[in-house]
C-alpha positions in Angstrom: 1.0 -18.6 7.4 3.3 -17.8 10.5 2.5 -14.8 13.1 5.2 -12.8 11.5 4.1 -13.1 8.0 0.5 -12.2 9.2 1.8 -8.8 10.9 4.0 -8.2 7.8 1.1 -8.5 5.6 -1.3 -6.1 8.2 1.6 -3.5 8.0 2.3 -3.5 4.2 -1.7 -3.3 4.0 -1.8 -0.4 6.2 1.2 1.2 4.3 -0.1 0.7 1.0 -3.6 1.5 1.6 -2.6 4.8 3.5 -0.5 5.9 0.6 -2.8 5.1 -2.2 -5.8 6.2 -0.7 -4.3 9.5 0.1 -2.7 9.8 -3.6 -6.4 8.9 -5.0 -8.1 11.4 -2.9 -5.6 14.1 -3.8 -6.1 13.5 -7.5 -10.0 13.3 -7.3 -10.7 16.0 -4.8 -7.5 18.0 -4.6 -6.6 19.6 -0.8 -9.1 21.6 0.9 -10.3 21.9 4.4 -12.0 18.5 4.2 -9.0 16.5 2.5 -8.0 14.8 5.6 -11.6 13.6 6.6 -11.9 12.2 3.0 -8.7 10.7 3.0 -9.2 8.9 6.2 -12.6 7.8 5.1 -11.0 6.0 1.9 -8.0 4.6 4.5 -10.8 3.2 6.5 -12.4 1.4 3.5 -9.3 0.5 2.0 -7.5 -1.0 4.8 -9.6 -4.3 5.1 -9.5 -4.7 1.5 -6.0 -4.5 1.1 -5.4 -6.8 3.8 -7.9 -9.3 2.6 -6.4 -9.0 -0.9 -2.9 -9.6 0.7 -3.8 -12.9 2.3 -5.7 -14.4 -0.5 -3.5 -13.3 -3.3 0.0 -13.7 -1.5 0.1 -17.6 -2.6 -0.5 -16.4 -6.2 2.2 -13.7 -6.1 4.6 -16.2 -4.9 3.8 -18.5 -7.5 4.2 -15.9 -10.1 7.5 -14.9 -8.7 8.9 -18.4 -8.6 7.9 -18.7 -12.4 9.6 -15.6 -13.3 12.9 -16.0 -11.5 12.9 -19.7 -13.3 13.4 -18.0 -16.5 
């Protein structure tokens, strides 16, 4: 994996986990005085998981994409 691919994966993981943790926190707790704190806590947990998942699952996603595109 190139340096550019690793940086791209980190940025994608950050954006996706920020968005998803915000939506899930909003749905589960609604907006009140502690919303941002709960959201950032969820993001803090989600970001490393998303980054690891992207690194581990990227080859599988590429394989599935190639298989789908061959059909």
